[in-house]
Each structure stands twice: as structure tokens, then as C-alpha cells.
mmCIF file of the N, C-alpha and C atoms, coordinates in Angstrom:
data_MODEL
# 
_entry.id   MODEL 
# 
loop_
_atom_site.group_PDB 
_atom_site.id 
_atom_site.type_symbol 
_atom_site.label_atom_id 
_atom_site.label_alt_id 
_atom_site.label_comp_id 
_atom_site.label_asym_id 
_atom_site.label_entity_id 
_atom_site.label_seq_id 
_atom_site.pdbx_PDB_ins_code 
_atom_site.Cartn_x 
_atom_site.Cartn_y 
_atom_site.Cartn_z 
_atom_site.occupancy 
_atom_site.B_iso_or_equiv 
_atom_site.pdbx_formal_charge 
_atom_site.auth_seq_id 
_atom_site.auth_comp_id 
_atom_site.auth_asym_id 
_atom_site.auth_atom_id 
_atom_site.pdbx_PDB_model_num 
ATOM 1   N N  . UNK A 1 1  ? 105.936 129.200 106.753 1.00 0.00 ? 1  UNK A N  1 
ATOM 2   C CA . UNK A 1 1  ? 105.866 128.090 107.680 1.00 0.00 ? 1  UNK A CA 1 
ATOM 3   C C  . UNK A 1 1  ? 107.298 127.668 108.002 1.00 0.00 ? 1  UNK A C  1 
ATOM 4   N N  . UNK A 1 2  ? 107.685 127.793 109.240 1.00 0.00 ? 2  UNK A N  1 
ATOM 5   C CA . UNK A 1 2  ? 109.021 127.443 109.673 1.00 0.00 ? 2  UNK A CA 1 
ATOM 6   C C  . UNK A 1 2  ? 108.991 126.066 110.308 1.00 0.00 ? 2  UNK A C  1 
ATOM 7   N N  . UNK A 1 3  ? 109.843 125.187 109.828 1.00 0.00 ? 3  UNK A N  1 
ATOM 8   C CA . UNK A 1 3  ? 109.985 123.853 110.402 1.00 0.00 ? 3  UNK A CA 1 
ATOM 9   C C  . UNK A 1 3  ? 111.466 123.554 110.482 1.00 0.00 ? 3  UNK A C  1 
ATOM 10  N N  . UNK A 1 4  ? 111.829 122.662 111.359 1.00 0.00 ? 4  UNK A N  1 
ATOM 11  C CA . UNK A 1 4  ? 113.227 122.278 111.440 1.00 0.00 ? 4  UNK A CA 1 
ATOM 12  C C  . UNK A 1 4  ? 113.340 120.772 111.597 1.00 0.00 ? 4  UNK A C  1 
ATOM 13  N N  . UNK A 1 5  ? 114.444 120.241 111.107 1.00 0.00 ? 5  UNK A N  1 
ATOM 14  C CA . UNK A 1 5  ? 114.738 118.822 111.249 1.00 0.00 ? 5  UNK A CA 1 
ATOM 15  C C  . UNK A 1 5  ? 116.211 118.684 111.628 1.00 0.00 ? 5  UNK A C  1 
ATOM 16  N N  . UNK A 1 6  ? 116.577 117.517 112.075 1.00 0.00 ? 6  UNK A N  1 
ATOM 17  C CA . UNK A 1 6  ? 117.959 117.230 112.449 1.00 0.00 ? 6  UNK A CA 1 
ATOM 18  C C  . UNK A 1 6  ? 118.563 116.342 111.367 1.00 0.00 ? 6  UNK A C  1 
ATOM 19  N N  . UNK A 1 7  ? 119.802 116.623 111.019 1.00 0.00 ? 7  UNK A N  1 
ATOM 20  C CA . UNK A 1 7  ? 120.528 115.801 110.051 1.00 0.00 ? 7  UNK A CA 1 
ATOM 21  C C  . UNK A 1 7  ? 121.116 114.609 110.793 1.00 0.00 ? 7  UNK A C  1 
ATOM 22  N N  . UNK A 1 8  ? 120.890 113.397 110.279 1.00 0.00 ? 8  UNK A N  1 
ATOM 23  C CA . UNK A 1 8  ? 121.410 112.187 110.926 1.00 0.00 ? 8  UNK A CA 1 
ATOM 24  C C  . UNK A 1 8  ? 122.891 112.004 110.610 1.00 0.00 ? 8  UNK A C  1 
ATOM 25  N N  . UNK A 1 9  ? 123.514 111.005 111.236 1.00 0.00 ? 9  UNK A N  1 
ATOM 26  C CA . UNK A 1 9  ? 124.926 110.703 110.976 1.00 0.00 ? 9  UNK A CA 1 
ATOM 27  C C  . UNK A 1 9  ? 125.151 110.373 109.502 1.00 0.00 ? 9  UNK A C  1 
ATOM 28  N N  . UNK A 1 10 ? 124.152 109.798 108.851 1.00 0.00 ? 10 UNK A N  1 
ATOM 29  C CA . UNK A 1 10 ? 124.252 109.451 107.427 1.00 0.00 ? 10 UNK A CA 1 
ATOM 30  C C  . UNK A 1 10 ? 123.836 110.602 106.523 1.00 0.00 ? 10 UNK A C  1 
ATOM 31  N N  . UNK A 1 11 ? 123.737 111.822 107.078 1.00 0.00 ? 11 UNK A N  1 
ATOM 32  C CA . UNK A 1 11 ? 123.347 113.040 106.349 1.00 0.00 ? 11 UNK A CA 1 
ATOM 33  C C  . UNK A 1 11 ? 121.948 112.945 105.773 1.00 0.00 ? 11 UNK A C  1 
ATOM 34  N N  . UNK A 1 12 ? 121.054 112.244 106.465 1.00 0.00 ? 12 UNK A N  1 
ATOM 35  C CA . UNK A 1 12 ? 119.665 112.156 106.035 1.00 0.00 ? 12 UNK A CA 1 
ATOM 36  C C  . UNK A 1 12 ? 118.814 113.071 106.899 1.00 0.00 ? 12 UNK A C  1 
ATOM 37  N N  . UNK A 1 13 ? 117.689 113.483 106.360 1.00 0.00 ? 13 UNK A N  1 
ATOM 38  C CA . UNK A 1 13 ? 116.744 114.296 107.113 1.00 0.00 ? 13 UNK A CA 1 
ATOM 39  C C  . UNK A 1 13 ? 115.327 113.877 106.737 1.00 0.00 ? 13 UNK A C  1 
ATOM 40  N N  . UNK A 1 14 ? 114.354 114.347 107.485 1.00 0.00 ? 14 UNK A N  1 
ATOM 41  C CA . UNK A 1 14 ? 112.951 114.023 107.263 1.00 0.00 ? 14 UNK A CA 1 
ATOM 42  C C  . UNK A 1 14 ? 112.232 115.293 106.832 1.00 0.00 ? 14 UNK A C  1 
ATOM 43  N N  . UNK A 1 15 ? 111.366 115.170 105.830 1.00 0.00 ? 15 UNK A N  1 
ATOM 44  C CA . UNK A 1 15 ? 110.544 116.312 105.431 1.00 0.00 ? 15 UNK A CA 1 
ATOM 45  C C  . UNK A 1 15 ? 109.405 116.406 106.442 1.00 0.00 ? 15 UNK A C  1 
ATOM 46  N N  . UNK A 1 16 ? 109.271 117.540 107.118 1.00 0.00 ? 16 UNK A N  1 
ATOM 47  C CA . UNK A 1 16 ? 108.219 117.674 108.130 1.00 0.00 ? 16 UNK A CA 1 
ATOM 48  C C  . UNK A 1 16 ? 106.828 117.404 107.546 1.00 0.00 ? 16 UNK A C  1 
ATOM 49  N N  . UNK A 1 17 ? 105.984 116.786 108.367 1.00 0.00 ? 17 UNK A N  1 
ATOM 50  C CA . UNK A 1 17 ? 104.644 116.375 107.922 1.00 0.00 ? 17 UNK A CA 1 
ATOM 51  C C  . UNK A 1 17 ? 103.824 117.547 107.379 1.00 0.00 ? 17 UNK A C  1 
ATOM 52  N N  . UNK A 1 18 ? 103.885 118.718 108.034 1.00 0.00 ? 18 UNK A N  1 
ATOM 53  C CA . UNK A 1 18 ? 103.111 119.867 107.554 1.00 0.00 ? 18 UNK A CA 1 
ATOM 54  C C  . UNK A 1 18 ? 103.525 120.246 106.131 1.00 0.00 ? 18 UNK A C  1 
ATOM 55  N N  . UNK A 1 19 ? 104.818 120.208 105.855 1.00 0.00 ? 19 UNK A N  1 
ATOM 56  C CA . UNK A 1 19 ? 105.308 120.570 104.526 1.00 0.00 ? 19 UNK A CA 1 
ATOM 57  C C  . UNK A 1 19 ? 104.955 119.484 103.516 1.00 0.00 ? 19 UNK A C  1 
ATOM 58  N N  . UNK A 1 20 ? 105.116 118.202 103.915 1.00 0.00 ? 20 UNK A N  1 
ATOM 59  C CA . UNK A 1 20 ? 104.738 117.100 103.009 1.00 0.00 ? 20 UNK A CA 1 
ATOM 60  C C  . UNK A 1 20 ? 103.288 117.209 102.596 1.00 0.00 ? 20 UNK A C  1 
ATOM 61  N N  . UNK A 1 21 ? 102.426 117.468 103.560 1.00 0.00 ? 21 UNK A N  1 
ATOM 62  C CA . UNK A 1 21 ? 100.987 117.549 103.271 1.00 0.00 ? 21 UNK A CA 1 
ATOM 63  C C  . UNK A 1 21 ? 100.643 118.791 102.453 1.00 0.00 ? 21 UNK A C  1 
ATOM 64  N N  . UNK A 1 22 ? 101.241 119.922 102.796 1.00 0.00 ? 22 UNK A N  1 
ATOM 65  C CA . UNK A 1 22 ? 100.940 121.181 102.094 1.00 0.00 ? 22 UNK A CA 1 
ATOM 66  C C  . UNK A 1 22 ? 101.346 121.129 100.627 1.00 0.00 ? 22 UNK A C  1 
ATOM 67  N N  . UNK A 1 23 ? 102.439 120.415 100.329 1.00 0.00 ? 23 UNK A N  1 
ATOM 68  C CA . UNK A 1 23 ? 102.953 120.359 98.955  1.00 0.00 ? 23 UNK A CA 1 
ATOM 69  C C  . UNK A 1 23 ? 102.715 119.002 98.291  1.00 0.00 ? 23 UNK A C  1 
ATOM 70  N N  . UNK A 1 24 ? 101.946 118.153 98.964  1.00 0.00 ? 24 UNK A N  1 
ATOM 71  C CA . UNK A 1 24 ? 101.578 116.826 98.443  1.00 0.00 ? 24 UNK A CA 1 
ATOM 72  C C  . UNK A 1 24 ? 102.805 116.035 98.004  1.00 0.00 ? 24 UNK A C  1 
ATOM 73  N N  . UNK A 1 25 ? 103.814 116.016 98.854  1.00 0.00 ? 25 UNK A N  1 
ATOM 74  C CA . UNK A 1 25 ? 105.042 115.260 98.585  1.00 0.00 ? 25 UNK A CA 1 
ATOM 75  C C  . UNK A 1 25 ? 104.801 113.817 98.980  1.00 0.00 ? 25 UNK A C  1 
ATOM 76  N N  . UNK A 1 26 ? 105.083 112.906 98.047  1.00 0.00 ? 26 UNK A N  1 
ATOM 77  C CA . UNK A 1 26 ? 104.854 111.489 98.278  1.00 0.00 ? 26 UNK A CA 1 
ATOM 78  C C  . UNK A 1 26 ? 106.128 110.707 97.986  1.00 0.00 ? 26 UNK A C  1 
ATOM 79  N N  . UNK A 1 27 ? 106.201 109.435 98.445  1.00 0.00 ? 27 UNK A N  1 
ATOM 80  C CA . UNK A 1 27 ? 107.381 108.615 98.149  1.00 0.00 ? 27 UNK A CA 1 
ATOM 81  C C  . UNK A 1 27 ? 107.623 108.553 96.635  1.00 0.00 ? 27 UNK A C  1 
ATOM 82  N N  . UNK A 1 28 ? 108.871 108.711 96.241  1.00 0.00 ? 28 UNK A N  1 
ATOM 83  C CA . UNK A 1 28 ? 109.213 108.702 94.821  1.00 0.00 ? 28 UNK A CA 1 
ATOM 84  C C  . UNK A 1 28 ? 109.411 110.096 94.258  1.00 0.00 ? 28 UNK A C  1 
ATOM 85  N N  . UNK A 1 29 ? 108.876 111.122 94.932  1.00 0.00 ? 29 UNK A N  1 
ATOM 86  C CA . UNK A 1 29 ? 109.104 112.500 94.494  1.00 0.00 ? 29 UNK A CA 1 
ATOM 87  C C  . UNK A 1 29 ? 110.562 112.858 94.769  1.00 0.00 ? 29 UNK A C  1 
ATOM 88  N N  . UNK A 1 30 ? 111.077 113.816 94.031  1.00 0.00 ? 30 UNK A N  1 
ATOM 89  C CA . UNK A 1 30 ? 112.466 114.244 94.165  1.00 0.00 ? 30 UNK A CA 1 
ATOM 90  C C  . UNK A 1 30 ? 112.488 115.647 94.752  1.00 0.00 ? 30 UNK A C  1 
ATOM 91  N N  . UNK A 1 31 ? 113.406 115.878 95.673  1.00 0.00 ? 31 UNK A N  1 
ATOM 92  C CA . UNK A 1 31 ? 113.619 117.219 96.189  1.00 0.00 ? 31 UNK A CA 1 
ATOM 93  C C  . UNK A 1 31 ? 114.874 117.772 95.528  1.00 0.00 ? 31 UNK A C  1 
ATOM 94  N N  . UNK A 1 32 ? 114.735 118.923 94.881  1.00 0.00 ? 32 UNK A N  1 
ATOM 95  C CA . UNK A 1 32 ? 115.870 119.571 94.226  1.00 0.00 ? 32 UNK A CA 1 
ATOM 96  C C  . UNK A 1 32 ? 116.452 120.610 95.182  1.00 0.00 ? 32 UNK A C  1 
ATOM 97  N N  . UNK A 1 33 ? 117.746 120.556 95.391  1.00 0.00 ? 33 UNK A N  1 
ATOM 98  C CA . UNK A 1 33 ? 118.440 121.461 96.303  1.00 0.00 ? 33 UNK A CA 1 
ATOM 99  C C  . UNK A 1 33 ? 119.252 122.440 95.479  1.00 0.00 ? 33 UNK A C  1 
ATOM 100 N N  . UNK A 1 34 ? 119.057 123.738 95.735  1.00 0.00 ? 34 UNK A N  1 
ATOM 101 C CA . UNK A 1 34 ? 119.806 124.786 95.036  1.00 0.00 ? 34 UNK A CA 1 
ATOM 102 C C  . UNK A 1 34 ? 120.567 125.616 96.061  1.00 0.00 ? 34 UNK A C  1 
ATOM 103 N N  . UNK A 1 35 ? 121.850 125.850 95.797  1.00 0.00 ? 35 UNK A N  1 
ATOM 104 C CA . UNK A 1 35 ? 122.672 126.681 96.664  1.00 0.00 ? 35 UNK A CA 1 
ATOM 105 C C  . UNK A 1 35 ? 122.698 128.087 96.079  1.00 0.00 ? 35 UNK A C  1 
ATOM 106 N N  . UNK A 1 36 ? 122.152 129.054 96.787  1.00 0.00 ? 36 UNK A N  1 
ATOM 107 C CA . UNK A 1 36 ? 122.100 130.431 96.309  1.00 0.00 ? 36 UNK A CA 1 
ATOM 108 C C  . UNK A 1 36 ? 122.857 131.335 97.278  1.00 0.00 ? 36 UNK A C  1 
ATOM 109 N N  . UNK A 1 37 ? 123.026 132.582 96.885  1.00 0.00 ? 37 UNK A N  1 
ATOM 110 C CA . UNK A 1 37 ? 123.696 133.543 97.763  1.00 0.00 ? 37 UNK A CA 1 
ATOM 111 C C  . UNK A 1 37 ? 122.903 133.782 99.041  1.00 0.00 ? 37 UNK A C  1 
ATOM 112 N N  . UNK A 1 38 ? 121.591 133.641 98.961  1.00 0.00 ? 38 UNK A N  1 
ATOM 113 C CA . UNK A 1 38 ? 120.735 133.869 100.130 1.00 0.00 ? 38 UNK A CA 1 
ATOM 114 C C  . UNK A 1 38 ? 120.581 132.631 101.003 1.00 0.00 ? 38 UNK A C  1 
ATOM 115 N N  . UNK A 1 39 ? 121.017 131.481 100.515 1.00 0.00 ? 39 UNK A N  1 
ATOM 116 C CA . UNK A 1 39 ? 120.902 130.248 101.289 1.00 0.00 ? 39 UNK A CA 1 
ATOM 117 C C  . UNK A 1 39 ? 120.493 129.079 100.409 1.00 0.00 ? 39 UNK A C  1 
ATOM 118 N N  . UNK A 1 40 ? 120.005 128.044 101.026 1.00 0.00 ? 40 UNK A N  1 
ATOM 119 C CA . UNK A 1 40 ? 119.612 126.823 100.319 1.00 0.00 ? 40 UNK A CA 1 
ATOM 120 C C  . UNK A 1 40 ? 118.118 126.878 100.006 1.00 0.00 ? 40 UNK A C  1 
ATOM 121 N N  . UNK A 1 41 ? 117.773 126.520 98.768  1.00 0.00 ? 41 UNK A N  1 
ATOM 122 C CA . UNK A 1 41 ? 116.374 126.436 98.359  1.00 0.00 ? 41 UNK A CA 1 
ATOM 123 C C  . UNK A 1 41 ? 116.086 124.973 98.046  1.00 0.00 ? 41 UNK A C  1 
ATOM 124 N N  . UNK A 1 42 ? 115.040 124.441 98.639  1.00 0.00 ? 42 UNK A N  1 
ATOM 125 C CA . UNK A 1 42 ? 114.624 123.055 98.397  1.00 0.00 ? 42 UNK A CA 1 
ATOM 126 C C  . UNK A 1 42 ? 113.251 123.097 97.753  1.00 0.00 ? 42 UNK A C  1 
ATOM 127 N N  . UNK A 1 43 ? 113.140 122.478 96.568  1.00 0.00 ? 43 UNK A N  1 
ATOM 128 C CA . UNK A 1 43 ? 111.860 122.464 95.849  1.00 0.00 ? 43 UNK A CA 1 
ATOM 129 C C  . UNK A 1 43 ? 111.509 121.041 95.451  1.00 0.00 ? 43 UNK A C  1 
ATOM 130 N N  . UNK A 1 44 ? 110.249 120.661 95.613  1.00 0.00 ? 44 UNK A N  1 
ATOM 131 C CA . UNK A 1 44 ? 109.844 119.321 95.178  1.00 0.00 ? 44 UNK A CA 1 
ATOM 132 C C  . UNK A 1 44 ? 109.681 119.262 93.667  1.00 0.00 ? 44 UNK A C  1 
ATOM 133 N N  . UNK A 1 45 ? 110.054 118.124 93.094  1.00 0.00 ? 45 UNK A N  1 
ATOM 134 C CA . UNK A 1 45 ? 109.809 117.852 91.676  1.00 0.00 ? 45 UNK A CA 1 
ATOM 135 C C  . UNK A 1 45 ? 108.999 116.565 91.629  1.00 0.00 ? 45 UNK A C  1 
ATOM 136 N N  . UNK A 1 46 ? 107.756 116.690 91.217  1.00 0.00 ? 46 UNK A N  1 
ATOM 137 C CA . UNK A 1 46 ? 106.848 115.544 91.204  1.00 0.00 ? 46 UNK A CA 1 
ATOM 138 C C  . UNK A 1 46 ? 107.238 114.577 90.093  1.00 0.00 ? 46 UNK A C  1 
ATOM 139 N N  . UNK A 1 47 ? 107.042 113.284 90.358  1.00 0.00 ? 47 UNK A N  1 
ATOM 140 C CA . UNK A 1 47 ? 107.261 112.312 89.299  1.00 0.00 ? 47 UNK A CA 1 
ATOM 141 C C  . UNK A 1 47 ? 106.124 112.433 88.300  1.00 0.00 ? 47 UNK A C  1 
ATOM 142 N N  . UNK A 1 48 ? 106.417 112.222 87.054  1.00 0.00 ? 48 UNK A N  1 
ATOM 143 C CA . UNK A 1 48 ? 105.399 112.355 86.010  1.00 0.00 ? 48 UNK A CA 1 
ATOM 144 C C  . UNK A 1 48 ? 104.631 111.056 85.850  1.00 0.00 ? 48 UNK A C  1 
ATOM 145 N N  . UNK A 1 49 ? 103.339 111.193 85.694  1.00 0.00 ? 49 UNK A N  1 
ATOM 146 C CA . UNK A 1 49 ? 102.493 110.034 85.435  1.00 0.00 ? 49 UNK A CA 1 
ATOM 147 C C  . UNK A 1 49 ? 102.083 110.053 83.962  1.00 0.00 ? 49 UNK A C  1 
ATOM 148 N N  . UNK A 1 50 ? 101.518 108.972 83.502  1.00 0.00 ? 50 UNK A N  1 
ATOM 149 C CA . UNK A 1 50 ? 101.055 108.893 82.124  1.00 0.00 ? 50 UNK A CA 1 
ATOM 150 C C  . UNK A 1 50 ? 100.033 109.994 81.848  1.00 0.00 ? 50 UNK A C  1 
ATOM 151 N N  . UNK A 1 51 ? 99.174  110.265 82.811  1.00 0.00 ? 51 UNK A N  1 
ATOM 152 C CA . UNK A 1 51 ? 98.157  111.308 82.645  1.00 0.00 ? 51 UNK A CA 1 
ATOM 153 C C  . UNK A 1 51 ? 98.788  112.691 82.467  1.00 0.00 ? 51 UNK A C  1 
ATOM 154 N N  . UNK A 1 52 ? 99.961  112.901 83.090  1.00 0.00 ? 52 UNK A N  1 
ATOM 155 C CA . UNK A 1 52 ? 100.648 114.188 82.973  1.00 0.00 ? 52 UNK A CA 1 
ATOM 156 C C  . UNK A 1 52 ? 101.161 114.448 81.559  1.00 0.00 ? 52 UNK A C  1 
ATOM 157 N N  . UNK A 1 53 ? 101.533 113.384 80.843  1.00 0.00 ? 53 UNK A N  1 
ATOM 158 C CA . UNK A 1 53 ? 102.163 113.583 79.534  1.00 0.00 ? 53 UNK A CA 1 
ATOM 159 C C  . UNK A 1 53 ? 101.204 113.453 78.360  1.00 0.00 ? 53 UNK A C  1 
ATOM 160 N N  . UNK A 1 54 ? 99.969  113.011 78.638  1.00 0.00 ? 54 UNK A N  1 
ATOM 161 C CA . UNK A 1 54 ? 98.985  112.914 77.557  1.00 0.00 ? 54 UNK A CA 1 
ATOM 162 C C  . UNK A 1 54 ? 98.731  114.309 76.991  1.00 0.00 ? 54 UNK A C  1 
ATOM 163 N N  . UNK A 1 55 ? 98.806  114.427 75.687  1.00 0.00 ? 55 UNK A N  1 
ATOM 164 C CA . UNK A 1 55 ? 98.513  115.687 75.028  1.00 0.00 ? 55 UNK A CA 1 
ATOM 165 C C  . UNK A 1 55 ? 99.714  116.606 74.852  1.00 0.00 ? 55 UNK A C  1 
ATOM 166 N N  . UNK A 1 56 ? 100.905 116.198 75.343  1.00 0.00 ? 56 UNK A N  1 
ATOM 167 C CA . UNK A 1 56 ? 102.085 117.044 75.185  1.00 0.00 ? 56 UNK A CA 1 
ATOM 168 C C  . UNK A 1 56 ? 102.582 117.069 73.733  1.00 0.00 ? 56 UNK A C  1 
ATOM 169 N N  . UNK A 1 57 ? 102.337 115.981 73.015  1.00 0.00 ? 57 UNK A N  1 
ATOM 170 C CA . UNK A 1 57 ? 102.789 115.896 71.626  1.00 0.00 ? 57 UNK A CA 1 
ATOM 171 C C  . UNK A 1 57 ? 101.593 116.125 70.707  1.00 0.00 ? 57 UNK A C  1 
ATOM 172 N N  . UNK A 1 58 ? 101.754 117.071 69.809  1.00 0.00 ? 58 UNK A N  1 
ATOM 173 C CA . UNK A 1 58 ? 100.688 117.378 68.863  1.00 0.00 ? 58 UNK A CA 1 
ATOM 174 C C  . UNK A 1 58 ? 100.726 116.351 67.735  1.00 0.00 ? 58 UNK A C  1 
ATOM 175 N N  . UNK A 1 59 ? 99.612  115.692 67.492  1.00 0.00 ? 59 UNK A N  1 
ATOM 176 C CA . UNK A 1 59 ? 99.563  114.660 66.453  1.00 0.00 ? 59 UNK A CA 1 
ATOM 177 C C  . UNK A 1 59 ? 98.629  115.015 65.309  1.00 0.00 ? 59 UNK A C  1 
ATOM 178 N N  . UNK A 1 60 ? 97.952  116.153 65.424  1.00 0.00 ? 60 UNK A N  1 
ATOM 179 C CA . UNK A 1 60 ? 97.026  116.535 64.354  1.00 0.00 ? 60 UNK A CA 1 
ATOM 180 C C  . UNK A 1 60 ? 97.799  116.761 63.062  1.00 0.00 ? 60 UNK A C  1 
ATOM 181 N N  . UNK A 1 61 ? 97.277  116.233 61.969  1.00 0.00 ? 61 UNK A N  1 
ATOM 182 C CA . UNK A 1 61 ? 97.901  116.430 60.665  1.00 0.00 ? 61 UNK A CA 1 
ATOM 183 C C  . UNK A 1 61 ? 99.001  115.432 60.349  1.00 0.00 ? 61 UNK A C  1 
ATOM 184 N N  . UNK A 1 62 ? 99.388  114.614 61.321  1.00 0.00 ? 62 UNK A N  1 
ATOM 185 C CA . UNK A 1 62 ? 100.417 113.607 61.068  1.00 0.00 ? 62 UNK A CA 1 
ATOM 186 C C  . UNK A 1 62 ? 99.760  112.322 60.582  1.00 0.00 ? 62 UNK A C  1 
ATOM 187 N N  . UNK A 1 63 ? 100.410 111.625 59.647  1.00 0.00 ? 63 UNK A N  1 
ATOM 188 C CA . UNK A 1 63 ? 99.841  110.353 59.178  1.00 0.00 ? 63 UNK A CA 1 
ATOM 189 C C  . UNK A 1 63 ? 99.915  109.301 60.285  1.00 0.00 ? 63 UNK A C  1 
ATOM 190 N N  . UNK A 1 64 ? 99.028  108.306 60.194  1.00 0.00 ? 64 UNK A N  1 
ATOM 191 C CA . UNK A 1 64 ? 99.050  107.246 61.194  1.00 0.00 ? 64 UNK A CA 1 
ATOM 192 C C  . UNK A 1 64 ? 100.198 106.269 60.911  1.00 0.00 ? 64 UNK A C  1 
ATOM 193 N N  . UNK A 1 65 ? 100.386 105.301 61.780  1.00 0.00 ? 65 UNK A N  1 
ATOM 194 C CA . UNK A 1 65 ? 101.506 104.370 61.686  1.00 0.00 ? 65 UNK A CA 1 
ATOM 195 C C  . UNK A 1 65 ? 101.486 103.561 60.388  1.00 0.00 ? 65 UNK A C  1 
ATOM 196 N N  . UNK A 1 66 ? 100.305 103.166 59.921  1.00 0.00 ? 66 UNK A N  1 
ATOM 197 C CA . UNK A 1 66 ? 100.202 102.376 58.685  1.00 0.00 ? 66 UNK A CA 1 
ATOM 198 C C  . UNK A 1 66 ? 100.668 103.218 57.492  1.00 0.00 ? 66 UNK A C  1 
ATOM 199 N N  . UNK A 1 67 ? 100.221 104.459 57.450  1.00 0.00 ? 67 UNK A N  1 
ATOM 200 C CA . UNK A 1 67 ? 100.619 105.351 56.360  1.00 0.00 ? 67 UNK A CA 1 
ATOM 201 C C  . UNK A 1 67 ? 102.125 105.605 56.396  1.00 0.00 ? 67 UNK A C  1 
ATOM 202 N N  . UNK A 1 68 ? 102.679 105.808 57.561  1.00 0.00 ? 68 UNK A N  1 
ATOM 203 C CA . UNK A 1 68 ? 104.121 106.022 57.691  1.00 0.00 ? 68 UNK A CA 1 
ATOM 204 C C  . UNK A 1 68 ? 104.906 104.805 57.196  1.00 0.00 ? 68 UNK A C  1 
ATOM 205 N N  . UNK A 1 69 ? 104.435 103.606 57.549  1.00 0.00 ? 69 UNK A N  1 
ATOM 206 C CA . UNK A 1 69 ? 105.111 102.376 57.118  1.00 0.00 ? 69 UNK A CA 1 
ATOM 207 C C  . UNK A 1 69 ? 105.095 102.263 55.590  1.00 0.00 ? 69 UNK A C  1 
ATOM 208 N N  . UNK A 1 70 ? 103.960 102.582 54.968  1.00 0.00 ? 70 UNK A N  1 
ATOM 209 C CA . UNK A 1 70 ? 103.864 102.547 53.507  1.00 0.00 ? 70 UNK A CA 1 
ATOM 210 C C  . UNK A 1 70 ? 104.859 103.512 52.859  1.00 0.00 ? 70 UNK A C  1 
ATOM 211 N N  . UNK A 1 71 ? 104.956 104.724 53.439  1.00 0.00 ? 71 UNK A N  1 
ATOM 212 C CA . UNK A 1 71 ? 105.876 105.724 52.892  1.00 0.00 ? 71 UNK A CA 1 
ATOM 213 C C  . UNK A 1 71 ? 107.324 105.249 53.015  1.00 0.00 ? 71 UNK A C  1 
ATOM 214 N N  . UNK A 1 72 ? 107.655 104.664 54.154  1.00 0.00 ? 72 UNK A N  1 
ATOM 215 C CA . UNK A 1 72 ? 109.019 104.171 54.356  1.00 0.00 ? 72 UNK A CA 1 
ATOM 216 C C  . UNK A 1 72 ? 109.333 103.062 53.362  1.00 0.00 ? 72 UNK A C  1 
ATOM 217 N N  . UNK A 1 73 ? 108.391 102.154 53.149  1.00 0.00 ? 73 UNK A N  1 
ATOM 218 C CA . UNK A 1 73 ? 108.601 101.051 52.221  1.00 0.00 ? 73 UNK A CA 1 
ATOM 219 C C  . UNK A 1 73 ? 108.783 101.544 50.788  1.00 0.00 ? 73 UNK A C  1 
ATOM 220 N N  . UNK A 1 74 ? 108.160 102.684 50.467  1.00 0.00 ? 74 UNK A N  1 
ATOM 221 C CA . UNK A 1 74 ? 108.312 103.278 49.143  1.00 0.00 ? 74 UNK A CA 1 
ATOM 222 C C  . UNK A 1 74 ? 109.607 104.080 49.022  1.00 0.00 ? 74 UNK A C  1 
ATOM 223 N N  . UNK A 1 75 ? 110.285 104.268 50.139  1.00 0.00 ? 75 UNK A N  1 
ATOM 224 C CA . UNK A 1 75 ? 111.536 105.011 50.120  1.00 0.00 ? 75 UNK A CA 1 
ATOM 225 C C  . UNK A 1 75 ? 111.358 106.510 50.288  1.00 0.00 ? 75 UNK A C  1 
ATOM 226 N N  . UNK A 1 76 ? 110.181 106.936 50.647  1.00 0.00 ? 76 UNK A N  1 
ATOM 227 C CA . UNK A 1 76 ? 109.924 108.358 50.839  1.00 0.00 ? 76 UNK A CA 1 
ATOM 228 C C  . UNK A 1 76 ? 110.555 108.850 52.132  1.00 0.00 ? 76 UNK A C  1 
ATOM 229 N N  . UNK A 1 77 ? 110.984 110.101 52.142  1.00 0.00 ? 77 UNK A N  1 
ATOM 230 C CA . UNK A 1 77 ? 111.500 110.708 53.363  1.00 0.00 ? 77 UNK A CA 1 
ATOM 231 C C  . UNK A 1 77 ? 110.336 111.162 54.218  1.00 0.00 ? 77 UNK A C  1 
ATOM 232 N N  . UNK A 1 78 ? 110.513 111.048 55.501  1.00 0.00 ? 78 UNK A N  1 
ATOM 233 C CA . UNK A 1 78 ? 109.437 111.420 56.417  1.00 0.00 ? 78 UNK A CA 1 
ATOM 234 C C  . UNK A 1 78 ? 109.854 112.616 57.234  1.00 0.00 ? 78 UNK A C  1 
# 
């Protein structure tokens, strides 16, 4: 999909609507710009939501907060 935009005097540009919709780019998302030998690559980086990070940390087998506090109070290393 080929689209073009004009760079403003303040070096700003607009992401074309077709590209915004196709890649679900919304306000607050970041566009990462990479300079390569073949040219410029622009990739969206979505902002992370709480739902995105749920489950990233494995907690199975770890003691709960109360148990950890007891161990710390006893001087045990965690």
C-alpha cells in the first residue's frame, strides 16, 4: 500500500488514514523510525495496557506477601 504525506514546516507529518486503520494506530502509540541502507522503516509500537502484561510474571511456587514479610522479619534471605 503506497501512501504519501507532506512534511510541514515544523517537520511534522500525518499518518494516512488507510495505514492508521490497517495497523490500528491510535493516539498515544509510538512510531519507531529506523534508518537502513535500503531507506527509512517506520513501525508502530503499541502502548501496553494492563491486560497486555497480565501473566508475564510467573508466580507459581512463590510465597505470598504475608509469608515473605514473615521471612524478612526473621532475617531470612529471599
